[in-house]
mmCIF file of the N, C-alpha and C atoms, coordinates in Angstrom:
data_MODEL
# 
_entry.id   MODEL 
# 
loop_
_atom_site.group_PDB 
_atom_site.id 
_atom_site.type_symbol 
_atom_site.label_atom_id 
_atom_site.label_alt_id 
_atom_site.label_comp_id 
_atom_site.label_asym_id 
_atom_site.label_entity_id 
_atom_site.label_seq_id 
_atom_site.pdbx_PDB_ins_code 
_atom_site.Cartn_x 
_atom_site.Cartn_y 
_atom_site.Cartn_z 
_atom_site.occupancy 
_atom_site.B_iso_or_equiv 
_atom_site.pdbx_formal_charge 
_atom_site.auth_seq_id 
_atom_site.auth_comp_id 
_atom_site.auth_asym_id 
_atom_site.auth_atom_id 
_atom_site.pdbx_PDB_model_num 
ATOM 1   N N  . ASP A 1 1  ? -2.043 -8.393  -2.517  1.00 0.00 ? 1  ASP A N  1 
ATOM 2   C CA . ASP A 1 1  ? -2.538 -7.678  -3.677  1.00 0.00 ? 1  ASP A CA 1 
ATOM 3   C C  . ASP A 1 1  ? -1.714 -6.415  -3.912  1.00 0.00 ? 1  ASP A C  1 
ATOM 4   N N  . HIS A 1 2  ? -1.260 -6.260  -5.151  1.00 0.00 ? 2  HIS A N  1 
ATOM 5   C CA . HIS A 1 2  ? -0.631 -5.019  -5.578  1.00 0.00 ? 2  HIS A CA 1 
ATOM 6   C C  . HIS A 1 2  ? -1.708 -4.198  -6.289  1.00 0.00 ? 2  HIS A C  1 
ATOM 7   N N  . ALA A 1 3  ? -1.652 -2.916  -6.165  1.00 0.00 ? 3  ALA A N  1 
ATOM 8   C CA . ALA A 1 3  ? -2.602 -2.054  -6.866  1.00 0.00 ? 3  ALA A CA 1 
ATOM 9   C C  . ALA A 1 3  ? -2.223 -1.912  -8.337  1.00 0.00 ? 3  ALA A C  1 
ATOM 10  N N  . PHE A 1 4  ? -1.018 -2.370  -8.692  1.00 0.00 ? 4  PHE A N  1 
ATOM 11  C CA . PHE A 1 4  ? -0.502 -2.270  -10.052 1.00 0.00 ? 4  PHE A CA 1 
ATOM 12  C C  . PHE A 1 4  ? -0.094 -3.660  -10.526 1.00 0.00 ? 4  PHE A C  1 
ATOM 13  N N  . PRO A 1 5  ? 0.124  -3.832  -11.831 1.00 0.00 ? 5  PRO A N  1 
ATOM 14  C CA . PRO A 1 5  ? 0.603  -5.131  -12.311 1.00 0.00 ? 5  PRO A CA 1 
ATOM 15  C C  . PRO A 1 5  ? 1.941  -5.495  -11.669 1.00 0.00 ? 5  PRO A C  1 
ATOM 16  N N  . VAL A 1 6  ? 2.119  -6.768  -11.409 1.00 0.00 ? 6  VAL A N  1 
ATOM 17  C CA . VAL A 1 6  ? 3.380  -7.262  -10.844 1.00 0.00 ? 6  VAL A CA 1 
ATOM 18  C C  . VAL A 1 6  ? 4.404  -7.340  -11.973 1.00 0.00 ? 6  VAL A C  1 
ATOM 19  N N  . SER A 1 7  ? 5.554  -6.702  -11.768 1.00 0.00 ? 7  SER A N  1 
ATOM 20  C CA . SER A 1 7  ? 6.580  -6.645  -12.803 1.00 0.00 ? 7  SER A CA 1 
ATOM 21  C C  . SER A 1 7  ? 7.706  -7.646  -12.579 1.00 0.00 ? 7  SER A C  1 
ATOM 22  N N  . ASN A 1 8  ? 7.827  -8.160  -11.347 1.00 0.00 ? 8  ASN A N  1 
ATOM 23  C CA . ASN A 1 8  ? 8.930  -9.069  -11.048 1.00 0.00 ? 8  ASN A CA 1 
ATOM 24  C C  . ASN A 1 8  ? 8.595  -9.879  -9.805  1.00 0.00 ? 8  ASN A C  1 
ATOM 25  N N  . ILE A 1 9  ? 9.020  -11.131 -9.788  1.00 0.00 ? 9  ILE A N  1 
ATOM 26  C CA . ILE A 1 9  ? 8.874  -11.996 -8.615  1.00 0.00 ? 9  ILE A CA 1 
ATOM 27  C C  . ILE A 1 9  ? 10.203 -12.694 -8.395  1.00 0.00 ? 9  ILE A C  1 
ATOM 28  N N  . LEU A 1 10 ? 10.631 -12.734 -7.141  1.00 0.00 ? 10 LEU A N  1 
ATOM 29  C CA . LEU A 1 10 ? 11.886 -13.375 -6.780  1.00 0.00 ? 10 LEU A CA 1 
ATOM 30  C C  . LEU A 1 10 ? 11.631 -14.351 -5.645  1.00 0.00 ? 10 LEU A C  1 
ATOM 31  N N  . LEU A 1 11 ? 12.037 -15.598 -5.820  1.00 0.00 ? 11 LEU A N  1 
ATOM 32  C CA . LEU A 1 11 ? 11.952 -16.603 -4.773  1.00 0.00 ? 11 LEU A CA 1 
ATOM 33  C C  . LEU A 1 11 ? 13.272 -16.607 -4.021  1.00 0.00 ? 11 LEU A C  1 
ATOM 34  N N  . LEU A 1 12 ? 13.222 -16.364 -2.711  1.00 0.00 ? 12 LEU A N  1 
ATOM 35  C CA . LEU A 1 12 ? 14.454 -16.310 -1.922  1.00 0.00 ? 12 LEU A CA 1 
ATOM 36  C C  . LEU A 1 12 ? 14.941 -17.715 -1.602  1.00 0.00 ? 12 LEU A C  1 
ATOM 37  N N  . GLU A 1 13 ? 16.228 -17.835 -1.291  1.00 0.00 ? 13 GLU A N  1 
ATOM 38  C CA . GLU A 1 13 ? 16.852 -19.116 -1.004  1.00 0.00 ? 13 GLU A CA 1 
ATOM 39  C C  . GLU A 1 13 ? 16.072 -19.865 0.076   1.00 0.00 ? 13 GLU A C  1 
ATOM 40  N N  . GLY A 1 14 ? 15.862 -21.122 -0.137  1.00 0.00 ? 14 GLY A N  1 
ATOM 41  C CA . GLY A 1 14 ? 15.113 -21.946 0.805   1.00 0.00 ? 14 GLY A CA 1 
ATOM 42  C C  . GLY A 1 14 ? 13.659 -22.107 0.394   1.00 0.00 ? 14 GLY A C  1 
ATOM 43  N N  . GLY A 1 15 ? 13.160 -21.219 -0.443  1.00 0.00 ? 15 GLY A N  1 
ATOM 44  C CA . GLY A 1 15 ? 11.822 -21.329 -0.979  1.00 0.00 ? 15 GLY A CA 1 
ATOM 45  C C  . GLY A 1 15 ? 10.690 -20.910 -0.070  1.00 0.00 ? 15 GLY A C  1 
ATOM 46  N N  . ALA A 1 16 ? 10.993 -20.427 1.126   1.00 0.00 ? 16 ALA A N  1 
ATOM 47  C CA . ALA A 1 16 ? 9.932  -20.032 2.056   1.00 0.00 ? 16 ALA A CA 1 
ATOM 48  C C  . ALA A 1 16 ? 9.400  -18.638 1.771   1.00 0.00 ? 16 ALA A C  1 
ATOM 49  N N  . LEU A 1 17 ? 10.244 -17.769 1.235   1.00 0.00 ? 17 LEU A N  1 
ATOM 50  C CA . LEU A 1 17 ? 9.857  -16.375 1.030   1.00 0.00 ? 17 LEU A CA 1 
ATOM 51  C C  . LEU A 1 17 ? 9.931  -16.001 -0.445  1.00 0.00 ? 17 LEU A C  1 
ATOM 52  N N  . ALA A 1 18 ? 8.984  -15.166 -0.853  1.00 0.00 ? 18 ALA A N  1 
ATOM 53  C CA . ALA A 1 18 ? 8.996  -14.610 -2.201  1.00 0.00 ? 18 ALA A CA 1 
ATOM 54  C C  . ALA A 1 18 ? 8.861  -13.102 -2.091  1.00 0.00 ? 18 ALA A C  1 
ATOM 55  N N  . VAL A 1 19 ? 9.462  -12.401 -3.029  1.00 0.00 ? 19 VAL A N  1 
ATOM 56  C CA . VAL A 1 19 ? 9.364  -10.951 -3.102  1.00 0.00 ? 19 VAL A CA 1 
ATOM 57  C C  . VAL A 1 19 ? 8.717  -10.606 -4.438  1.00 0.00 ? 19 VAL A C  1 
ATOM 58  N N  . SER A 1 20 ? 7.690  -9.778  -4.391  1.00 0.00 ? 20 SER A N  1 
ATOM 59  C CA . SER A 1 20 ? 7.041  -9.332  -5.623  1.00 0.00 ? 20 SER A CA 1 
ATOM 60  C C  . SER A 1 20 ? 7.194  -7.822  -5.749  1.00 0.00 ? 20 SER A C  1 
ATOM 61  N N  . ALA A 1 21 ? 7.365  -7.375  -6.989  1.00 0.00 ? 21 ALA A N  1 
ATOM 62  C CA . ALA A 1 21 ? 7.465  -5.954  -7.287  1.00 0.00 ? 21 ALA A CA 1 
ATOM 63  C C  . ALA A 1 21 ? 6.262  -5.572  -8.134  1.00 0.00 ? 21 ALA A C  1 
ATOM 64  N N  . GLY A 1 22 ? 5.534  -4.571  -7.669  1.00 0.00 ? 22 GLY A N  1 
ATOM 65  C CA . GLY A 1 22 ? 4.380  -4.081  -8.413  1.00 0.00 ? 22 GLY A CA 1 
ATOM 66  C C  . GLY A 1 22 ? 4.159  -2.622  -8.086  1.00 0.00 ? 22 GLY A C  1 
ATOM 67  N N  . GLY A 1 23 ? 4.119  -1.785  -9.091  1.00 0.00 ? 23 GLY A N  1 
ATOM 68  C CA . GLY A 1 23 ? 4.028  -0.357  -8.827  1.00 0.00 ? 23 GLY A CA 1 
ATOM 69  C C  . GLY A 1 23 ? 5.303  0.117   -8.172  1.00 0.00 ? 23 GLY A C  1 
ATOM 70  N N  . ASP A 1 24 ? 5.171  0.965   -7.155  1.00 0.00 ? 24 ASP A N  1 
ATOM 71  C CA . ASP A 1 24 ? 6.362  1.543   -6.517  1.00 0.00 ? 24 ASP A CA 1 
ATOM 72  C C  . ASP A 1 24 ? 6.756  0.838   -5.215  1.00 0.00 ? 24 ASP A C  1 
ATOM 73  N N  . ASP A 1 25 ? 6.278  -0.380  -5.006  1.00 0.00 ? 25 ASP A N  1 
ATOM 74  C CA . ASP A 1 25 ? 6.680  -1.080  -3.785  1.00 0.00 ? 25 ASP A CA 1 
ATOM 75  C C  . ASP A 1 25 ? 7.032  -2.542  -4.023  1.00 0.00 ? 25 ASP A C  1 
ATOM 76  N N  . LEU A 1 26 ? 7.696  -3.100  -3.020  1.00 0.00 ? 26 LEU A N  1 
ATOM 77  C CA . LEU A 1 26 ? 8.019  -4.524  -2.973  1.00 0.00 ? 26 LEU A CA 1 
ATOM 78  C C  . LEU A 1 26 ? 7.208  -5.130  -1.834  1.00 0.00 ? 26 LEU A C  1 
ATOM 79  N N  . ARG A 1 27 ? 6.815  -6.380  -2.002  1.00 0.00 ? 27 ARG A N  1 
ATOM 80  C CA . ARG A 1 27 ? 6.105  -7.074  -0.929  1.00 0.00 ? 27 ARG A CA 1 
ATOM 81  C C  . ARG A 1 27 ? 6.773  -8.416  -0.701  1.00 0.00 ? 27 ARG A C  1 
ATOM 82  N N  . VAL A 1 28 ? 6.930  -8.765  0.576   1.00 0.00 ? 28 VAL A N  1 
ATOM 83  C CA . VAL A 1 28 ? 7.566  -10.012 0.969   1.00 0.00 ? 28 VAL A CA 1 
ATOM 84  C C  . VAL A 1 28 ? 6.479  -10.944 1.479   1.00 0.00 ? 28 VAL A C  1 
ATOM 85  N N  . TRP A 1 29 ? 6.434  -12.144 0.922   1.00 0.00 ? 29 TRP A N  1 
ATOM 86  C CA . TRP A 1 29 ? 5.393  -13.123 1.216   1.00 0.00 ? 29 TRP A CA 1 
ATOM 87  C C  . TRP A 1 29 ? 5.990  -14.378 1.834   1.00 0.00 ? 29 TRP A C  1 
ATOM 88  N N  . ASP A 1 30 ? 5.327  -14.915 2.838   1.00 0.00 ? 30 ASP A N  1 
ATOM 89  C CA . ASP A 1 30 ? 5.712  -16.190 3.450   1.00 0.00 ? 30 ASP A CA 1 
ATOM 90  C C  . ASP A 1 30 ? 4.906  -17.289 2.770   1.00 0.00 ? 30 ASP A C  1 
ATOM 91  N N  . LEU A 1 31 ? 5.539  -18.032 1.896   1.00 0.00 ? 31 LEU A N  1 
ATOM 92  C CA . LEU A 1 31 ? 4.853  -19.058 1.131   1.00 0.00 ? 31 LEU A CA 1 
ATOM 93  C C  . LEU A 1 31 ? 4.471  -20.267 1.975   1.00 0.00 ? 31 LEU A C  1 
ATOM 94  N N  . PHE A 1 32 ? 5.239  -20.527 3.031   1.00 0.00 ? 32 PHE A N  1 
ATOM 95  C CA . PHE A 1 32 ? 4.941  -21.668 3.894   1.00 0.00 ? 32 PHE A CA 1 
ATOM 96  C C  . PHE A 1 32 ? 3.771  -21.399 4.832   1.00 0.00 ? 32 PHE A C  1 
ATOM 97  N N  . SER A 1 33 ? 3.347  -20.156 4.920   1.00 0.00 ? 33 SER A N  1 
ATOM 98  C CA . SER A 1 33 ? 2.189  -19.784 5.747   1.00 0.00 ? 33 SER A CA 1 
ATOM 99  C C  . SER A 1 33 ? 0.998  -19.398 4.875   1.00 0.00 ? 33 SER A C  1 
ATOM 100 N N  . GLY A 1 34 ? 0.915  -19.982 3.712   1.00 0.00 ? 34 GLY A N  1 
ATOM 101 C CA . GLY A 1 34 ? -0.212 -19.734 2.836   1.00 0.00 ? 34 GLY A CA 1 
ATOM 102 C C  . GLY A 1 34 ? -0.168 -18.403 2.115   1.00 0.00 ? 34 GLY A C  1 
ATOM 103 N N  . GLY A 1 35 ? 1.002  -17.818 1.964   1.00 0.00 ? 35 GLY A N  1 
ATOM 104 C CA . GLY A 1 35 ? 1.127  -16.553 1.247   1.00 0.00 ? 35 GLY A CA 1 
ATOM 105 C C  . GLY A 1 35 ? 0.888  -15.337 2.107   1.00 0.00 ? 35 GLY A C  1 
ATOM 106 N N  . LYS A 1 36 ? 1.176  -15.440 3.395   1.00 0.00 ? 36 LYS A N  1 
ATOM 107 C CA . LYS A 1 36 ? 0.992  -14.311 4.318   1.00 0.00 ? 36 LYS A CA 1 
ATOM 108 C C  . LYS A 1 36 ? 1.958  -13.178 3.973   1.00 0.00 ? 36 LYS A C  1 
ATOM 109 N N  . LEU A 1 37 ? 1.430  -11.948 3.948   1.00 0.00 ? 37 LEU A N  1 
ATOM 110 C CA . LEU A 1 37 ? 2.258  -10.768 3.689   1.00 0.00 ? 37 LEU A CA 1 
ATOM 111 C C  . LEU A 1 37 ? 3.085  -10.454 4.932   1.00 0.00 ? 37 LEU A C  1 
ATOM 112 N N  . LEU A 1 38 ? 4.416  -10.451 4.788   1.00 0.00 ? 38 LEU A N  1 
ATOM 113 C CA . LEU A 1 38 ? 5.318  -10.183 5.913   1.00 0.00 ? 38 LEU A CA 1 
ATOM 114 C C  . LEU A 1 38 ? 5.797  -8.736  5.957   1.00 0.00 ? 38 LEU A C  1 
ATOM 115 N N  . ALA A 1 39 ? 6.007  -8.147  4.785   1.00 0.00 ? 39 ALA A N  1 
ATOM 116 C CA . ALA A 1 39 ? 6.553  -6.787  4.758   1.00 0.00 ? 39 ALA A CA 1 
ATOM 117 C C  . ALA A 1 39 ? 6.173  -6.099  3.462   1.00 0.00 ? 39 ALA A C  1 
ATOM 118 N N  . ARG A 1 40 ? 6.035  -4.794  3.556   1.00 0.00 ? 40 ARG A N  1 
ATOM 119 C CA . ARG A 1 40 ? 5.821  -3.955  2.385   1.00 0.00 ? 40 ARG A CA 1 
ATOM 120 C C  . ARG A 1 40 ? 6.937  -2.918  2.380   1.00 0.00 ? 40 ARG A C  1 
ATOM 121 N N  . LEU A 1 41 ? 7.748  -2.935  1.342   1.00 0.00 ? 41 LEU A N  1 
ATOM 122 C CA . LEU A 1 41 ? 8.904  -2.058  1.239   1.00 0.00 ? 41 LEU A CA 1 
ATOM 123 C C  . LEU A 1 41 ? 8.580  -0.968  0.228   1.00 0.00 ? 41 LEU A C  1 
ATOM 124 N N  . LYS A 1 42 ? 8.464  0.247   0.715   1.00 0.00 ? 42 LYS A N  1 
ATOM 125 C CA . LYS A 1 42 ? 8.026  1.353   -0.137  1.00 0.00 ? 42 LYS A CA 1 
ATOM 126 C C  . LYS A 1 42 ? 9.074  2.468   -0.111  1.00 0.00 ? 42 LYS A C  1 
ATOM 127 N N  . ASN A 1 43 ? 10.155 2.257   -0.848  1.00 0.00 ? 43 ASN A N  1 
ATOM 128 C CA . ASN A 1 43 ? 11.222 3.245   -0.891  1.00 0.00 ? 43 ASN A CA 1 
ATOM 129 C C  . ASN A 1 43 ? 11.475 3.781   -2.294  1.00 0.00 ? 43 ASN A C  1 
ATOM 130 N N  . HIS A 1 44 ? 10.589 3.463   -3.228  1.00 0.00 ? 44 HIS A N  1 
ATOM 131 C CA . HIS A 1 44 ? 10.683 4.007   -4.579  1.00 0.00 ? 44 HIS A CA 1 
ATOM 132 C C  . HIS A 1 44 ? 9.530  4.976   -4.799  1.00 0.00 ? 44 HIS A C  1 
ATOM 133 N N  . SER A 1 45 ? 9.753  5.983   -5.628  1.00 0.00 ? 45 SER A N  1 
ATOM 134 C CA . SER A 1 45 ? 8.694  6.940   -5.949  1.00 0.00 ? 45 SER A CA 1 
ATOM 135 C C  . SER A 1 45 ? 8.055  6.644   -7.306  1.00 0.00 ? 45 SER A C  1 
ATOM 136 N N  . LYS A 1 46 ? 8.660  5.741   -8.061  1.00 0.00 ? 46 LYS A N  1 
ATOM 137 C CA . LYS A 1 46 ? 8.113  5.283   -9.345  1.00 0.00 ? 46 LYS A CA 1 
ATOM 138 C C  . LYS A 1 46 ? 8.221  3.767   -9.393  1.00 0.00 ? 46 LYS A C  1 
ATOM 139 N N  . ALA A 1 47 ? 7.731  3.176   -10.453 1.00 0.00 ? 47 ALA A N  1 
ATOM 140 C CA . ALA A 1 47 ? 7.639  1.716   -10.564 1.00 0.00 ? 47 ALA A CA 1 
ATOM 141 C C  . ALA A 1 47 ? 8.978  1.013   -10.353 1.00 0.00 ? 47 ALA A C  1 
ATOM 142 N N  . VAL A 1 48 ? 8.929  -0.071  -9.584  1.00 0.00 ? 48 VAL A N  1 
ATOM 143 C CA . VAL A 1 48 ? 10.076 -0.958  -9.403  1.00 0.00 ? 48 VAL A CA 1 
ATOM 144 C C  . VAL A 1 48 ? 10.144 -1.854  -10.637 1.00 0.00 ? 48 VAL A C  1 
ATOM 145 N N  . THR A 1 49 ? 11.315 -1.934  -11.246 1.00 0.00 ? 49 THR A N  1 
ATOM 146 C CA . THR A 1 49 ? 11.459 -2.706  -12.477 1.00 0.00 ? 49 THR A CA 1 
ATOM 147 C C  . THR A 1 49 ? 12.278 -3.982  -12.306 1.00 0.00 ? 49 THR A C  1 
ATOM 148 N N  . CYS A 1 50 ? 13.072 -4.062  -11.233 1.00 0.00 ? 50 CYS A N  1 
ATOM 149 C CA . CYS A 1 50 ? 13.868 -5.275  -11.034 1.00 0.00 ? 50 CYS A CA 1 
ATOM 150 C C  . CYS A 1 50 ? 14.148 -5.484  -9.551  1.00 0.00 ? 50 CYS A C  1 
ATOM 151 N N  . VAL A 1 51 ? 14.357 -6.745  -9.204  1.00 0.00 ? 51 VAL A N  1 
ATOM 152 C CA . VAL A 1 51 ? 14.692 -7.115  -7.828  1.00 0.00 ? 51 VAL A CA 1 
ATOM 153 C C  . VAL A 1 51 ? 15.587 -8.352  -7.876  1.00 0.00 ? 51 VAL A C  1 
ATOM 154 N N  . CYS A 1 52 ? 16.618 -8.356  -7.020  1.00 0.00 ? 52 CYS A N  1 
ATOM 155 C CA . CYS A 1 52 ? 17.544 -9.487  -6.970  1.00 0.00 ? 52 CYS A CA 1 
ATOM 156 C C  . CYS A 1 52 ? 18.166 -9.559  -5.583  1.00 0.00 ? 52 CYS A C  1 
ATOM 157 N N  . VAL A 1 53 ? 18.961 -10.591 -5.344  1.00 0.00 ? 53 VAL A N  1 
ATOM 158 C CA . VAL A 1 53 ? 19.705 -10.711 -4.089  1.00 0.00 ? 53 VAL A CA 1 
ATOM 159 C C  . VAL A 1 53 ? 21.196 -10.717 -4.405  1.00 0.00 ? 53 VAL A C  1 
ATOM 160 N N  . ASP A 1 54 ? 22.003 -10.345 -3.404  1.00 0.00 ? 54 ASP A N  1 
ATOM 161 C CA . ASP A 1 54 ? 23.450 -10.377 -3.598  1.00 0.00 ? 54 ASP A CA 1 
ATOM 162 C C  . ASP A 1 54 ? 23.953 -11.815 -3.528  1.00 0.00 ? 54 ASP A C  1 
ATOM 163 N N  . SER A 1 55 ? 25.224 -12.009 -3.848  1.00 0.00 ? 55 SER A N  1 
ATOM 164 C CA . SER A 1 55 ? 25.796 -13.357 -3.929  1.00 0.00 ? 55 SER A CA 1 
ATOM 165 C C  . SER A 1 55 ? 25.857 -14.086 -2.587  1.00 0.00 ? 55 SER A C  1 
ATOM 166 N N  . LYS A 1 56 ? 25.789 -13.349 -1.487  1.00 0.00 ? 56 LYS A N  1 
ATOM 167 C CA . LYS A 1 56 ? 25.822 -13.968 -0.159  1.00 0.00 ? 56 LYS A CA 1 
ATOM 168 C C  . LYS A 1 56 ? 24.424 -14.166 0.425   1.00 0.00 ? 56 LYS A C  1 
ATOM 169 N N  . ASN A 1 57 ? 23.396 -13.793 -0.313  1.00 0.00 ? 57 ASN A N  1 
ATOM 170 C CA . ASN A 1 57 ? 22.004 -13.867 0.148   1.00 0.00 ? 57 ASN A CA 1 
ATOM 171 C C  . ASN A 1 57 ? 21.785 -13.084 1.431   1.00 0.00 ? 57 ASN A C  1 
ATOM 172 N N  . GLU A 1 58 ? 22.437 -11.945 1.542   1.00 0.00 ? 58 GLU A N  1 
ATOM 173 C CA . GLU A 1 58 ? 22.295 -11.086 2.727   1.00 0.00 ? 58 GLU A CA 1 
ATOM 174 C C  . GLU A 1 58 ? 21.488 -9.828  2.431   1.00 0.00 ? 58 GLU A C  1 
ATOM 175 N N  . HIS A 1 59 ? 21.431 -9.421  1.158   1.00 0.00 ? 59 HIS A N  1 
ATOM 176 C CA . HIS A 1 59 ? 20.767 -8.171  0.800   1.00 0.00 ? 59 HIS A CA 1 
ATOM 177 C C  . HIS A 1 59 ? 19.842 -8.362  -0.383  1.00 0.00 ? 59 HIS A C  1 
ATOM 178 N N  . LEU A 1 60 ? 18.708 -7.702  -0.299  1.00 0.00 ? 60 LEU A N  1 
ATOM 179 C CA . LEU A 1 60 ? 17.741 -7.624  -1.386  1.00 0.00 ? 60 LEU A CA 1 
ATOM 180 C C  . LEU A 1 60 ? 17.988 -6.289  -2.076  1.00 0.00 ? 60 LEU A C  1 
ATOM 181 N N  . ILE A 1 61 ? 18.048 -6.291  -3.392  1.00 0.00 ? 61 ILE A N  1 
ATOM 182 C CA . ILE A 1 61 ? 18.371 -5.086  -4.149  1.00 0.00 ? 61 ILE A CA 1 
ATOM 183 C C  . ILE A 1 61 ? 17.239 -4.821  -5.140  1.00 0.00 ? 61 ILE A C  1 
ATOM 184 N N  . SER A 1 62 ? 16.755 -3.580  -5.161  1.00 0.00 ? 62 SER A N  1 
ATOM 185 C CA . SER A 1 62 ? 15.695 -3.224  -6.105  1.00 0.00 ? 62 SER A CA 1 
ATOM 186 C C  . SER A 1 62 ? 16.097 -1.988  -6.894  1.00 0.00 ? 62 SER A C  1 
ATOM 187 N N  . GLY A 1 63 ? 15.630 -1.939  -8.129  1.00 0.00 ? 63 GLY A N  1 
ATOM 188 C CA . GLY A 1 63 ? 15.845 -0.784  -8.981  1.00 0.00 ? 63 GLY A CA 1 
ATOM 189 C C  . GLY A 1 63 ? 14.522 -0.342  -9.569  1.00 0.00 ? 63 GLY A C  1 
ATOM 190 N N  . GLY A 1 64 ? 14.391 0.961   -9.811  1.00 0.00 ? 64 GLY A N  1 
ATOM 191 C CA . GLY A 1 64 ? 13.126 1.456   -10.318 1.00 0.00 ? 64 GLY A CA 1 
ATOM 192 C C  . GLY A 1 64 ? 13.265 2.583   -11.315 1.00 0.00 ? 64 GLY A C  1 
ATOM 193 N N  . LEU A 1 65 ? 12.127 2.974   -11.876 1.00 0.00 ? 65 LEU A N  1 
ATOM 194 C CA . LEU A 1 65 ? 12.088 4.057   -12.854 1.00 0.00 ? 65 LEU A CA 1 
ATOM 195 C C  . LEU A 1 65 ? 12.428 5.408   -12.257 1.00 0.00 ? 65 LEU A C  1 
ATOM 196 N N  . ASP A 1 66 ? 12.494 5.498   -10.930 1.00 0.00 ? 66 ASP A N  1 
ATOM 197 C CA . ASP A 1 66 ? 12.906 6.739   -10.276 1.00 0.00 ? 66 ASP A CA 1 
ATOM 198 C C  . ASP A 1 66 ? 14.418 6.924   -10.291 1.00 0.00 ? 66 ASP A C  1 
ATOM 199 N N  . GLY A 1 67 ? 15.136 5.934   -10.848 1.00 0.00 ? 67 GLY A N  1 
ATOM 200 C CA . GLY A 1 67 ? 16.592 6.007   -10.939 1.00 0.00 ? 67 GLY A CA 1 
ATOM 201 C C  . GLY A 1 67 ? 17.309 5.540   -9.686  1.00 0.00 ? 67 GLY A C  1 
ATOM 202 N N  . LEU A 1 68 ? 16.561 5.061   -8.696  1.00 0.00 ? 68 LEU A N  1 
ATOM 203 C CA . LEU A 1 68 ? 17.162 4.619   -7.433  1.00 0.00 ? 68 LEU A CA 1 
ATOM 204 C C  . LEU A 1 68 ? 17.439 3.123   -7.437  1.00 0.00 ? 68 LEU A C  1 
ATOM 205 N N  . VAL A 1 69 ? 18.496 2.767   -6.732  1.00 0.00 ? 69 VAL A N  1 
ATOM 206 C CA . VAL A 1 69 ? 18.782 1.379   -6.386  1.00 0.00 ? 69 VAL A CA 1 
ATOM 207 C C  . VAL A 1 69 ? 18.731 1.327   -4.872  1.00 0.00 ? 69 VAL A C  1 
ATOM 208 N N  . ASN A 1 70 ? 17.839 0.505   -4.343  1.00 0.00 ? 70 ASN A N  1 
ATOM 209 C CA . ASN A 1 70 ? 17.694 0.367   -2.891  1.00 0.00 ? 70 ASN A CA 1 
ATOM 210 C C  . ASN A 1 70 ? 18.218 -0.988  -2.453  1.00 0.00 ? 70 ASN A C  1 
ATOM 211 N N  . ILE A 1 71 ? 18.859 -0.999  -1.294  1.00 0.00 ? 71 ILE A N  1 
ATOM 212 C CA . ILE A 1 71 ? 19.417 -2.225  -0.727  1.00 0.00 ? 71 ILE A CA 1 
ATOM 213 C C  . ILE A 1 71 ? 18.807 -2.432  0.644   1.00 0.00 ? 71 ILE A C  1 
ATOM 214 N N  . TYR A 1 72 ? 18.257 -3.629  0.862   1.00 0.00 ? 72 TYR A N  1 
ATOM 215 C CA . TYR A 1 72 ? 17.599 -3.988  2.118   1.00 0.00 ? 72 TYR A CA 1 
ATOM 216 C C  . TYR A 1 72 ? 18.304 -5.176  2.748   1.00 0.00 ? 72 TYR A C  1 
ATOM 217 N N  . ASP A 1 73 ? 18.320 -5.225  4.058   1.00 0.00 ? 73 ASP A N  1 
ATOM 218 C CA . ASP A 1 73 ? 18.816 -6.381  4.794   1.00 0.00 ? 73 ASP A CA 1 
ATOM 219 C C  . ASP A 1 73 ? 17.768 -7.490  4.681   1.00 0.00 ? 73 ASP A C  1 
ATOM 220 N N  . ILE A 1 74 ? 18.161 -8.684  4.254   1.00 0.00 ? 74 ILE A N  1 
ATOM 221 C CA . ILE A 1 74 ? 17.193 -9.769  4.085   1.00 0.00 ? 74 ILE A CA 1 
ATOM 222 C C  . ILE A 1 74 ? 16.651 -10.258 5.424   1.00 0.00 ? 74 ILE A C  1 
ATOM 223 N N  . GLY A 1 75 ? 17.415 -10.168 6.488   1.00 0.00 ? 75 GLY A N  1 
ATOM 224 C CA . GLY A 1 75 ? 16.947 -10.637 7.787   1.00 0.00 ? 75 GLY A CA 1 
ATOM 225 C C  . GLY A 1 75 ? 15.866 -9.753  8.393   1.00 0.00 ? 75 GLY A C  1 
ATOM 226 N N  . THR A 1 76 ? 15.941 -8.447  8.138   1.00 0.00 ? 76 THR A N  1 
ATOM 227 C CA . THR A 1 76 ? 15.001 -7.512  8.748   1.00 0.00 ? 76 THR A CA 1 
ATOM 228 C C  . THR A 1 76 ? 14.130 -6.774  7.738   1.00 0.00 ? 76 THR A C  1 
ATOM 229 N N  . PHE A 1 77 ? 14.530 -6.804  6.470   1.00 0.00 ? 77 PHE A N  1 
ATOM 230 C CA . PHE A 1 77 ? 13.888 -6.061  5.386   1.00 0.00 ? 77 PHE A CA 1 
ATOM 231 C C  . PHE A 1 77 ? 13.892 -4.552  5.638   1.00 0.00 ? 77 PHE A C  1 
ATOM 232 N N  . GLN A 1 78 ? 14.865 -4.103  6.412   1.00 0.00 ? 78 GLN A N  1 
ATOM 233 C CA . GLN A 1 78 ? 15.061 -2.670  6.641   1.00 0.00 ? 78 GLN A CA 1 
ATOM 234 C C  . GLN A 1 78 ? 16.010 -2.130  5.577   1.00 0.00 ? 78 GLN A C  1 
ATOM 235 N N  . PRO A 1 79 ? 15.755 -0.895  5.093   1.00 0.00 ? 79 PRO A N  1 
ATOM 236 C CA . PRO A 1 79 ? 16.657 -0.301  4.102   1.00 0.00 ? 79 PRO A CA 1 
ATOM 237 C C  . PRO A 1 79 ? 18.063 -0.120  4.663   1.00 0.00 ? 79 PRO A C  1 
ATOM 238 N N  . GLN A 1 80 ? 19.058 -0.440  3.854   1.00 0.00 ? 80 GLN A N  1 
ATOM 239 C CA . GLN A 1 80 ? 20.459 -0.264  4.230   1.00 0.00 ? 80 GLN A CA 1 
ATOM 240 C C  . GLN A 1 80 ? 21.087 0.889   3.458   1.00 0.00 ? 80 GLN A C  1 
ATOM 241 N N  . HIS A 1 81 ? 20.733 1.003   2.171   1.00 0.00 ? 81 HIS A N  1 
ATOM 242 C CA . HIS A 1 81 ? 21.287 2.054   1.318   1.00 0.00 ? 81 HIS A CA 1 
ATOM 243 C C  . HIS A 1 81 ? 20.236 2.411   0.268   1.00 0.00 ? 81 HIS A C  1 
ATOM 244 N N  . SER A 1 82 ? 20.317 3.642   -0.204  1.00 0.00 ? 82 SER A N  1 
ATOM 245 C CA . SER A 1 82 ? 19.415 4.073   -1.265  1.00 0.00 ? 82 SER A CA 1 
ATOM 246 C C  . SER A 1 82 ? 20.183 4.979   -2.206  1.00 0.00 ? 82 SER A C  1 
# 
């Protein structure tokens, strides 16, 4: 559950994981485990407006109304750059 409307959903390669953007955070869901929440990424101070992956499927990239672009490692979902 997001406390705000969901603005974007991204299905990661392989179809097991989905990333949703709602309000100022991203949430990673395991679809093969019935939609279990795996991670909550909260590195924006305003609404996240877009989310995508790089061409090598190694990084998750988010942009928001705070003017930030955040880059996360897809394997760990830890921030790499902001």
